[in-house]
C-alpha positions in Angstrom: -66.8 -26.0 -3.8 -65.2 -23.0 -5.2 -61.5 -22.7 -5.3 -59.9 -19.4 -4.8 -56.5 -18.8 -6.1 -54.5 -16.2 -4.4 -51.8 -14.8 -6.6 -49.1 -12.8 -5.1 -47.8 -10.2 -7.5 -44.0 -10.5 -7.4 -42.4 -7.1 -7.0 -40.3 -6.2 -9.9 -36.6 -6.8 -9.1 -34.4 -3.8 -9.2 -31.6 -4.1 -11.7 -28.5 -2.4 -10.4 -26.4 -0.8 -13.1 -22.8 -1.0 -12.5 -21.4 2.5 -12.2 -19.3 3.2 -15.2 -16.1 4.7 -13.8 -13.4 5.8 -16.2 -10.3 3.9 -15.2 -7.8 6.6 -14.4 -4.2 5.4 -14.8 -2.5 5.4 -11.4 1.1 4.9 -10.3 1.2 3.1 -6.9 4.5 3.4 -5.1 5.1 1.1 -2.2 8.1 2.2 0.0 9.7 0.0 2.6 12.6 0.6 5.1 13.9 -0.5 8.4 14.3 3.0 9.8 11.2 5.2 9.8 13.1 8.5 9.6 14.8 7.5 6.4 11.5 6.2 5.1 9.7 9.5 5.8 12.5 11.5 4.2 12.3 9.4 1.1 8.5 9.7 0.9 8.8 13.5 1.3 11.4 13.5 -1.6 9.0 11.5 -3.8 6.0 13.7 -3.0 8.1 16.9 -3.6 9.2 15.6 -7.0 5.7 14.6 -8.1 4.1 17.9 -6.9 6.7 19.9 -8.8 5.0 18.6 -12.0 1.5 19.3 -10.7 0.5 15.6 -10.2 -2.4 14.6 -8.1 -1.1 12.7 -5.1 -2.9 10.4 -2.6 -0.9 9.6 0.5 1.5 8.8 2.0 -0.6 6.1 3.6 1.1 4.3 6.5 0.7 0.5 6.4 1.1 -1.8 9.4 4.7 -2.3 10.5 5.8 -5.8 9.8 7.7 -7.3 12.8 9.9 -10.3 12.4 10.9 -11.9 15.7 13.8 -14.3 16.2 14.5 -16.2 19.4 17.9 -17.8 20.0 19.6 -19.6 22.8 22.2 -17.5 24.7 24.5 -20.5 25.1 25.1 -23.6 23.2 24.1 -27.1 24.4 23.0 -26.2 27.9 20.9 -23.5 29.7 17.8 -23.9 27.6 15.9 -21.3 29.6 18.4 -18.5 28.8 17.2 -17.1 25.5 17.4 -13.8 23.6 14.9 -12.3 21.4 15.6 -10.1 18.4 13.2 -8.3 16.1 13.3 -6.6 12.7 10.8 -3.9 12.0 9.9 -3.1 8.4 8.0 0.2 8.0 5.8 0.7 4.9 4.1 3.5 3.1 2.0 3.7 0.0 1.8 6.7 -2.4 -0.7 6.9 -5.2 0.0 9.3 -8.1 -3.2 9.7 -10.1 -3.0 10.2 -13.9 0.8 10.7 -14.0 2.4 12.4 -17.0 5.5 11.3 -18.8 7.5 14.1 -17.1 6.5 12.8 -13.6 7.5 9.2 -14.4 10.8 10.4 -15.8 11.5 12.5 -12.8 10.7 9.7 -10.4 13.0 7.2 -12.3 15.9 9.7 -12.0 15.3 10.1 -8.3 18.2 8.9 -6.1 17.1 7.7 -2.7 19.2 6.6 0.3 20.3 3.1 0.7 18.1 0.9 2.8 14.9 2.0 1.1 13.1 -0.4 -1.1 10.6 0.8 -3.7 7.9 -1.2 -5.7 6.2 0.7 -8.5 3.0 -0.6 -10.1 1.1 1.0 -12.9 -2.6 0.3 -13.1 
């Protein structure tokens, strides 16, 4: 009795090379405010300041509005069914400044924005 061996040639596996991407320094500015008009005016002011120094800008990218809802009783002690609901809306935008120069960073730190606008700046 003759034995026949069947060998399956395994296909050579492809080796994926990770794309070597030069890490471009980026300034990510996250802007938050309760009023969207004040937020949009602040974002426009930031973009105008950055574009004055020929910086590459990505954005503004609108993020989902964060809504905080609070339910309270209208009266104390009785009338449990009578309630009021209040909500706070927090509007958010992201602006990316690619490869910022020292002049751009200095101009953005000296920028005065209206009250009620919160800014988070991260360098990566």
